[in-house]
Structure formats: structure tokens, C-alpha cells
C-alpha positions in Angstrom: -151.0 228.1 -20.6 -152.0 225.9 -18.0 -155.2 223.8 -18.5 -156.1 222.9 -15.0 -154.6 227.0 -13.4 -157.2 228.1 -16.1 -159.9 225.2 -15.7 -160.3 226.1 -11.4 -160.2 230.5 -13.3 -162.9 229.6 -14.9 -164.8 227.6 -12.4 -164.0 230.2 -9.7 -165.4 232.8 -12.2 -169.1 231.1 -12.8 -169.5 230.7 -9.5 -168.8 234.5 -8.4 -171.4 234.9 -11.4 -174.7 233.9 -9.2 -174.9 237.0 -7.1 -178.8 237.4 -8.3 -181.3 236.4 -5.7 -179.7 236.6 -1.9 -176.4 236.1 -0.1 -174.9 232.5 -0.7 -175.1 232.6 -4.7 -172.6 234.3 -4.3 -168.7 234.1 -2.8 -165.1 235.5 -4.1 -162.8 233.4 -5.8 -159.8 235.5 -3.9 -161.4 234.7 -0.8 -162.3 230.8 -1.4 -160.3 228.1 -1.1 -162.8 225.1 -1.5 -161.2 223.0 -4.6 -162.9 222.9 -7.8 -164.6 220.3 -10.2 -165.4 221.0 -13.7 -166.9 217.7 -15.5 -167.8 217.5 -19.5 -169.2 214.7 -21.0 -166.9 216.3 -24.4 -163.8 217.4 -23.1 -162.3 221.1 -23.4 -160.8 223.0 -26.2 -158.7 225.8 -25.5 -157.7 228.9 -28.3 -155.5 230.6 -27.6 -156.0 232.5 -30.7 -159.2 233.4 -29.5 -158.2 233.2 -25.5 -161.1 230.9 -25.4 -162.0 227.8 -23.4 -164.8 226.3 -23.7 -166.0 223.0 -21.7 -168.9 220.8 -23.9 -171.9 218.5 -23.4 -173.2 218.3 -19.9 -170.2 220.3 -18.3 -170.8 221.1 -14.7 -168.2 223.7 -12.6 -168.3 222.8 -8.7 -166.5 224.8 -5.7 -167.7 223.7 -2.3 -171.5 224.4 -2.1 -172.2 227.0 -5.5 -172.6 224.7 -9.0 -172.8 225.7 -12.4 -174.0 223.5 -15.1 -174.7 223.7 -18.6 -175.0 221.5 -22.4 -171.7 224.0 -22.6 -169.4 226.1 -20.2 -167.6 228.6 -22.2 -165.1 231.3 -20.7 -163.0 234.0 -22.6 -159.5 235.4 -20.5 -157.4 238.1 -21.5 -153.4 239.0 -20.1 -153.1 240.6 -16.8 -152.9 244.3 -16.4 -149.0 244.7 -16.1 -148.1 240.7 -16.5 -148.5 238.0 -14.2 -150.5 236.1 -16.3 -154.6 235.7 -17.3 -157.4 236.5 -15.5 -161.3 235.5 -16.9 -163.0 238.7 -18.0 -166.2 236.9 -19.8 -168.4 234.1 -19.4 -170.9 231.9 -20.9 -173.0 229.2 -19.9 -175.6 227.8 -22.2 -177.9 225.3 -22.6 -180.4 224.2 -18.9 -178.2 226.5 -17.3 -178.5 225.8 -13.7 -176.6 227.9 -10.8 -177.5 226.0 -6.9 -176.1 226.8 -3.8 -177.7 225.4 -0.1 -180.7 227.4 -0.6 -180.9 228.7 -3.8 -181.7 228.1 -7.4 -181.6 229.8 -11.1 -181.9 228.3 -14.0 -182.2 229.7 -17.0 -181.5 228.6 -21.5 -178.2 230.9 -21.1 -175.8 233.6 -19.0 -173.6 235.9 -19.2 -171.6 237.0 -16.2 -169.1 239.8 -17.2 -167.0 240.8 -14.6 -165.6 244.8 -16.3 -169.5 245.5 -15.4 -170.2 243.1 -12.8 -173.2 242.3 -14.6 -174.9 238.7 -14.8 -177.3 238.0 -17.5 -180.2 235.2 -17.3 -182.2 234.8 -20.5 -184.6 231.9 -21.5 -188.2 231.4 -21.4 -188.4 230.7 -18.3 -186.2 232.6 -16.1 -186.1 231.7 -13.2 -184.5 232.7 -9.3 -185.8 230.7 -6.5 -184.9 230.9 -2.1 -186.8 230.4 0.6 -187.6 234.2 0.9 -189.7 233.4 -2.2 -189.2 234.2 -6.6 -189.0 236.1 -8.9 -189.5 234.4 -12.7 -189.0 236.3 -16.4 -189.9 234.8 -19.8 -188.0 236.6 -21.4 -185.2 237.6 -19.5 -183.4 238.3 -15.7 -180.4 241.0 -15.2 -178.7 241.3 -11.8 -176.4 244.4 -11.6 -174.6 243.7 -8.5 -172.4 247.4 -8.3 -176.3 248.5 -8.3 -177.8 246.1 -6.2 -180.8 245.8 -8.8 -182.1 242.6 -10.2 -184.5 243.4 -13.7 -187.2 241.3 -14.8 -188.5 241.4 -17.8 -191.1 239.3 -20.3 -194.2 237.7 -18.1 -192.9 238.5 -15.0 -194.3 238.1 -11.2 -192.7 238.5 -7.7 -193.3 236.5 -5.0 -193.2 237.1 -1.8 -192.7 233.3 1.2 -195.5 234.6 1.8 -197.2 233.7 -1.3 -198.3 237.4 -2.2 -197.9 238.2 -6.0 -197.0 241.0 -8.0 -196.8 240.3 -11.9 -196.3 243.4 -14.8 -194.0 243.3 -18.2 -191.0 244.5 -16.2 -189.7 244.6 -12.6 -186.7 245.7 -10.6 -185.8 243.9 -7.6 -183.9 245.9 -5.0 -181.6 245.1 -3.0 -181.5 245.9 1.0 -178.0 246.1 1.8 -176.8 244.5 5.0 -173.9 245.8 7.6 -171.1 244.7 6.5 -169.6 242.0 8.7 -165.8 242.6 11.4 -163.0 242.4 9.5 -162.3 238.9 10.7 -165.5 237.3 10.0 -166.0 239.1 6.2 -168.9 238.4 4.4 -167.6 236.6 1.3 -170.5 237.9 -0.6 -168.9 241.1 -0.3 -166.7 240.7 -3.8 -168.3 243.8 -5.4 -167.8 246.7 -2.9 -171.1 246.1 -1.5 -172.4 243.6 0.7 -175.8 242.1 -0.1 -178.9 241.0 1.5 -182.5 240.3 0.2 -184.8 241.7 -1.6 -187.0 244.7 0.3 -188.5 246.8 -2.6 -190.2 245.6 -6.4 -191.5 248.2 -8.8 -193.5 246.8 -11.5 -194.1 248.8 -15.4 -197.2 247.9 -17.9 -199.5 245.5 -16.8 -199.0 245.3 -13.1 -201.0 243.3 -10.8 -200.4 241.9 -7.4 -202.5 238.9 -6.0 -203.6 238.8 -2.3 -205.3 236.1 -0.9 -208.1 238.8 -1.0 -208.1 240.1 -3.5 -206.5 241.4 -6.9 -205.7 244.9 -7.9 -204.6 245.9 -11.6 -202.3 249.0 -12.8 -200.1 251.0 -14.6 -197.3 251.0 -12.4 -197.1 249.6 -9.4 -194.1 249.4 -5.8 -194.5 246.7 -3.4 -192.2 247.2 -0.5 -191.3 243.8 1.4 -190.2 244.6 4.3 -193.7 247.0 5.7 -196.3 244.9 3.6 -197.5 248.3 1.5 -197.9 248.5 -2.2 -199.5 250.6 -3.9 -200.5 250.5 -7.8 -201.1 253.9 -9.8 -203.0 254.0 -12.9 -206.6 252.4 -14.6 -207.1 250.7 -11.2 -209.6 247.8 -11.1 -209.8 245.8 -7.9 -211.6 242.4 -8.1 -212.9 241.5 -4.0 -215.3 237.8 -4.8 -218.1 239.8 -7.1 -216.7 243.0 -6.1 -215.1 245.3 -8.5 -213.4 248.6 -7.8 -212.3 251.2 -10.1 -209.9 254.6 -9.3 -206.8 256.5 -10.3 -204.2 255.5 -7.6 -205.3 251.9 -4.9 -203.6 251.7 -2.1 -202.6 248.0 -0.6 -201.3 246.3 3.0 -201.2 243.0 3.3 -200.6 242.9 6.3 -203.3 244.5 7.7 -205.7 243.6 4.6 -206.8 247.1 3.9 -207.0 248.6 0.5 -208.1 251.4 -0.1 -209.1 253.1 -3.7 -208.2 256.9 -4.8 -209.1 258.2 -7.9 -204.7 259.3 -8.5 -202.0 259.9 -6.0 -202.3 263.0 -5.4 -205.8 262.4 -3.4 -204.2 259.7 -1.8 -201.4 262.2 -0.4 -198.5 259.7 -2.3 -196.4 260.0 -4.9 -196.9 257.5 -8.3 -195.1 255.1 -8.8 -192.2 257.0 -11.4 -189.4 254.7 -12.7 -186.1 254.3 -10.8 -183.7 256.5 -13.7 -180.9 254.6 -12.9 -182.2 251.5 -14.4 -182.7 253.2 -17.0 -179.4 253.4 -18.9 -178.8 250.0 -17.7 -177.9 247.4 -20.8 -177.5 244.6 -21.2 -174.7 242.0 -22.8 -175.9 239.5 -24.7 -176.1 236.4 -23.8 -174.8 234.5 -26.7 -170.6 233.9 -27.4 -171.3 234.8 -31.2 -172.3 238.2 -30.8 -168.9 239.0 -29.1 
């Protein structure tokens, strides 16, 4: 196999592996004609028996405005179905991983992108995703399921919008809005996995949930925050702290735009459904961000 060709495929796959927070972190290698550059201090290794290529020592992959840097970049490849060369189907980045675009940055200690499942996983303590619109942070793992339009952050996680309202939880599930598809002549390069992605517009939290606003802190077992409307609901074991005032109950609604918080005995009393886990998220299983485990 031509090593230069494989290097180009590898970088394109890595660049496509970053759809974790906003549109400009993702583009299609098939549609991008930008030149690709890979650098590493300790060279590269190609193993045709295991079908793996490795770049070691401050490895950096750049294509257009997107870059991926890590201590080591690894790509697994296979023969294309029906012949016609090879294709990369899984990419690993290990050690001080940083993914950047013009406006967004994702960081962790390890990352893996499974192209068959369209799943990106970042692991480490701490894992972060930042953009001008806010930040998601976790101390264990952050997964992005492109086909579902869902990101899952685990381990003392929090999501913060640009107005500094924060939702903390053991596990956060963030949902991306579907933006209007562009006209065919101006096709958005983010449509690489069958959907056009927008920013996060809805977040759910489970376990030790805490909502922080400028005026108060609301604690509970489960929570949800609609970023567009500015409405949050917290369910189970509610404790509200407003300065020296303390309130408690079973269910709370918080209007962060209107500055109004209401506490009820239960969700039924509030006339609203309780916060429930999304069924489609329960079945998600992340691939390990560890090449040795494969």
C-alpha cells in the first residue's frame, strides 16, 4: 500500500471523528479537497499483517481548519467491500488528545472513532468540549453518537450555556437540534452521517443533579434543561438554596430567563411529567478508547 495515500485517509478519518459539539468540528473527507499534513517526531509504522498504521511522538494531523494532536495516532484499515483499495474504519488517538476547529476544542487523554457505528468516544480526567455557545465537561468519558444526535458525558459532568447557567450530574445526556438542510449547491459538509447537526438544545441529568443560576442552586435526583426556552425541571428530593433561604419538595421548575422558580410536592402536582431517561440512550455501548483491547 502507498504510505502517503494511507496517511491521507488516516487524517481525513480523524478530522471526521470530531462531530462532538458543533458543526464546524466535522466535515466529510469525501467532500473536502483541502490538503492534508501529518507530522510526528518518531516517524510512522505500517503493519500490513494487522492492517494498522501508527504515528508516534507528538503526532499532529491537519486538514483545513481542523486539527488533531496526540502523543500517538493509530488507524485500523481493511479492504473495501468488492475490492478497490483499502478504507480506514477505526481511529485511535492516545495521550494529550486535542481536537480543534476554528471555534471549538475537544480534549481528553484518549479518543476513538468507530466509523461503522459513527461513534466518537473521548476518555480522561478531565474531558472537555467547548465552543462560543458553552461547554460540556466530564471526569470519565464523553461519547458522541452521530446517527442519534446525542452526546453522553459521565463522571461528575456539567453542561454550561453561554449565559453561565450550569447543570451538573453524574451523567448528562445532551441532544442536538437538527438544523435545516442546506440547498444541494451549498451542501453542508457536516452531513456525513445522514443528518445535519446543529447546536445542543436540550440536556438531561441523572444522579446528584444540580442546577446553578445567578440567584440560586437547585438540587435533585434527575433534571432537564431546555436551552432554547430557558426552562428547567428538577425531579426527586428537591432542595433549593436562595441565599440564606432553603426550600424543599419533590419537583421544581426553573425559568432562567424570567427568574422564577416554583417548588411542588410532585411532578403530578405541577401538572408535568417527571424527568425520565431517554430509552434510546440506555442501549448505547461505547467502544473502548484503547487499541490494546482490540
